[in-house]
Structure formats: C-alpha cells, structure tokens
C-alpha positions, 0 to 999 in steps of 0.5 A: 159223164159227171165226176172229176176228170180222170186221166187215161193210162198212157196219156198225159195232159198238155197244151198246143198254143196258136197265135190268133189273127182276129178281125175288129169285131172278133177282138171286141168279142174276145175282150168282152168275154175276158171282161165278163170273166173278170166281172164274175170273179169280182162278184164272187169275191164280193158276195163271199166276203160280204158275209165275213164283214157282216159277221164281224160287225154283228159280233162287235154288237155282242150277238152270239155265234148262233145269231150271226149271219151264216157263212156263204159257201165258195164252192163252184156249184154254189157260186154258179147257182147264186150267180144264175139266180141274180144275173137277170135281175142284178143291174150290174149284169142284166143289160149285157150278160146274154152277149157272152158265152156262159163259159166266160162267167164260169171261168171267173167263178171257177177262178174265185173258188180256186182262190178261196180254196188256196187261201183256206188251205194256206191258212190251215197250213195244208198248202206249200209255198208262201202264205196266200191272202184273202182274194181281192177284186181284179182291177180292169187296168191290171187284170190279165185278159183270159177266158176258158171254154170247156163246152160247146164247139171247140175245134181246129178247122180242116183247112188248117188256118182257122179255129172255132170257139163258142160264141166267138165263131171261126177265127183265123190263126197266124200259123198252120194247125196241120200237125195238130189236126193230124194227131186229132185224126189219128186219135192220139190227141183229144181236146179237153178245153180251150183258153184264149189269152192276150199276151205280149200284144197278141191274142193266143188260143191254147188247146188243152188236150189229152195226148198219148205218151210217145217216148222218143229215144234219146241219142245217148241214154247212158250218158249224164250231163251236169249243167252249171247256169251262169251269166257270163256263159248261159250254161256250161255242160260237162258230161260223163264222157268227158266232153265240155261245152259252153253255151253262150249267153245271148243277152237279148235284153242288153242288145235292146237297151239302147233302143229301149232308152230311146223309146222310153224317153220318147214316151216320157215326153208325151202326155201320159195317163194320170190316175190322180187327176183323171188325165187321159193319155194322148194319141201320141203317147199311146202310139209311142208306148205301143212301139216301146212295148214291141221291143219288150215283146220281141226280147221276150219272144227271142228269150223264149225261143232260145231257151226252148231250143237249148233245153230241147237239144239237151233232152234229145241227147242225154238220158240224165241231166243234173241241175242246181237248185238255185235261189233265183228269187234271192238272186233277183234281190241283188241289184247288181245282178238282177237284170242279167239273171232275169234275162238269162231265165234260170228258173225257166231252164230248170222247168223246161228240162224237168218236164221235157225229161219226164216226157222222154222218161229220162232222169232229172237230178236236182243238186242240193241248194247248199252243195258247193259245186263251185268250191269243190275241186273236181279232181281231188275233192278239196273244198274251198272255204270261200270263193268270191264271185269275181274269181272266175278261175278255180285254183286248187291249193291241194292238187294244183288244178287250174280250171274255169270256175263254171266248168269245174262246177259242171264237172262236180254236178255230173258226178252226182248222177252216180250218187242218185241211183233211184227215183227221178232225182227231182226235188221232193222225190222220196226215192232219191238218195241224198247227196253228200254235203261236205263241210256242212254245206246244207247250212246257210253261210254265216254272215260276218258281222262286226264285233259289238264289243269292238269299242271295249278294247278289242280290234276295230271293227271286230277284224280277225287276226292273221292266223285266224283268217288263215285258219278260216280260209284254208282248203278242207278235204271232203270226207267222201271224194266224188270223182269220175275222171 
C-alpha cells in the first residue's frame, strides 16, 4: 500500500532498543552499511548544490534567467531515480555498491532530502527554531554511524537472544527480547522499521513500532507536584498534599573526574593523530583513548539510568506535574555552572516527564520562563526584587517565612496546577490558561550598566544612592496571591 504512513487510532509510535553483540564480520558489515549511507548523503548534497553554483556562475556571465541551468530537485523520489541511474557507472560506487543493502543508500538520500527541506522551510520562515544552513557533506571521522531499514527481513528471533536484519543476517543481542516478542505475538506491537547505530562504543538496534496505547493508572491521580530542578539537589518535589521530598544529585561526572584526569594525561603523553601533518595515532594512544572513553560512556549510562528511574517514579505517582521552562542553553554559557548543569540533565528530565505523562494520559504544566518561583513567598505571595544565586535560604520580609530556596520554589510551582484548568499545560498548548506574571516578570531582567555620564560630575561608576537602592530592592506584593496551604 503506497502513500504516507498513517497512525492507527489508539496506537502510538515508539521504539524498543537493544544492544547488539556482533562478531568481527558482522561489525565490518555494519560499518560498511553506515559508510554507504554517508556516501549516498554526500553524493546527494553535491549533486543538488552543483546546480546552484553553476547557475551562480552563469548569472555572473550575464546569462538571462531562461538560459540558466535548471534547478535540480531534492525530493526523495528524484534523488533515488538519479542515484539508481548512476550507481553502476559512477566510479565512486560501481565497485562496491552491491555489497550493501539498498536501504543503506536510501537512508542517506532520505536524510539529504530532509536536510534540504529543513533549509528551505527555515529560509522561508516556516520552520521553528534556529536558522538552518545549507546542507554540507559529512566527514568520515565525524559522521555518526547510523543506518535505517524499512523493508526486508526485520524481526526478533523466537529464541529471544537474536535479531535479523536485511543483508546483515542474524545478530546476537546482549539482553533478552522476551517481553518485546510477547507484545508482537499478542498483536499490541507492529514493527515499522529498524535503525542500527554506533553509540558510546557499542552497537544498538532500535525497532520503531506502532504500539497500542496502554494507559496505566497512576497512584495519586488527583495530586499535583511541583518540581524545582537544581544543582545542589537534583530535584525538590512539593505536592499539593503538603509533602516535600529532596532528590539528591548523583554527581556522576564529579565522581569520575579524578580518574578522567589520570587517563587524559596518559592519552596526552602518547603519539596521537595530527591532521595537519598526516600523523597516524600509535597503538598505545588508541588503547589509552579507548580506556578514557569507557569512563565517559559509563558516566553517560549512569546518568541516563538515574534520570529514567526518577521520571518514571514521578510519573507513576502523580497525575499532574509542574516544571519550569529553564533556559538550559543560556545556563551552559555560564563557565562556573556549565559542567554541573550539563551533568544534571535538566532538559532531559523535562523531555522524559513530558512524553511519559502523555503515555499515561496525565498533565504536564510548564511554568512561564520568567515566573519568579524562587523570589515569591509561598506563604503570603510577596515577591522579592532580587535574590542572588548564592542565597540558599528564602527569608520573606513581609511575613517572616524562612524556608529553603528550592523548597519555596517547588511550593510555588505546584500552585500553578490549579491555575491551568484546561489543556495539557505543555508549552504551546492553545487551551492552557496563561499563568499570572507578577511585577512584569515576563520581561527580561534589566542589566545594570555603569552610567556613561559618570565622569561628568555624577557619582563614580553610576552607583545608585542609598535611598534608591532601598526602593529598588524592597519586597513587592503580588496583585494576585497564589497559595495552597
């Protein structure tokens, strides 16, 4: 059946990933397929952009629009048709293209078509996010090894320890596939495609499936929880029932820094690669580099495991979760906090909470980025004008509340669950009511800059007078007090 894939009602598309254990021959075949995908991608990029440069050169000679070389299309059917025409005669592919599955080349061509589509839509202003540039060729030493299979023999073997892929044959897996096979036999899962990928020093296969939605009832569906993410504590959870919990920060990277320094110095003493002179790395450098990479991979695996356990535990208990819309990219530009923020994985926590909540038909509410959750008193609603990051205890000058800074923020976040009565609460949801923004907190904080006229008789450095500082820093009352306790 042709046409675009349409998801069935009551089903969702998700993936099941397993670690592969290929032998030497199978690993060479895996790398060959991924290399073929990269070669097809580079060919498509060069073939399409060649017409662009040709038209630019002809226009510089004064040739009119009607006489210019026609644009080459980048739609996937056009790329496939042209590649199939030249693959047997082009010297770049004629000697080896038959060694790999056709799906390897189709993967590269599909990726190129998507890259050109993203560039065109971004240039026309139809694509959200940052501007996309013109697709460029992938370098062999930097390209991620990946290949996707959509047709052919794609299955998990009945023994529960092997998978079969086109042209690659039957490959052993590290972990059993019994649960996945049981869902396939029951009809609740249907395999759509399979993607092999080299990541963190290992090969993985990811089966993209169409799975029947199985909504699991959470333990406390009527209870909302506010989650304040931080570095000192990974998360502070305050629910609408008055319970507060602190999730410690594992600091996986900090625990491995001493060993990483040792292995990094060891790698630096070996003869490494040098692209400028063409120097090849020595065997001892490759061995030391592998040992260092194992530490990085272990830290990444520990972090992924901890975040999945935390988000799964939260989603299995609460029906509504309120999180912050943190500017993680901006936080990573702070050289004093970047390493700890990256190690905590704030963005990954929010992503997992969102899709796991959608899986259980629960709400995820994202507070406005400029909502002053840390500066607002959770008891009386007073809002501080300033609260430096080094101040870890919140003290309200209006009611005298003394509370941990992160716990106060979590209590303020859970109050927002009552304000969002419609929609899912996810950023961009049209049905979600807007959260109140006291004292114009939706605007970016004004940066204090020295007075340019300081040398013309004013105060040095443009410093404010004592009464001006007192007026700027005093607590302000919320127009609409948000309280739950």
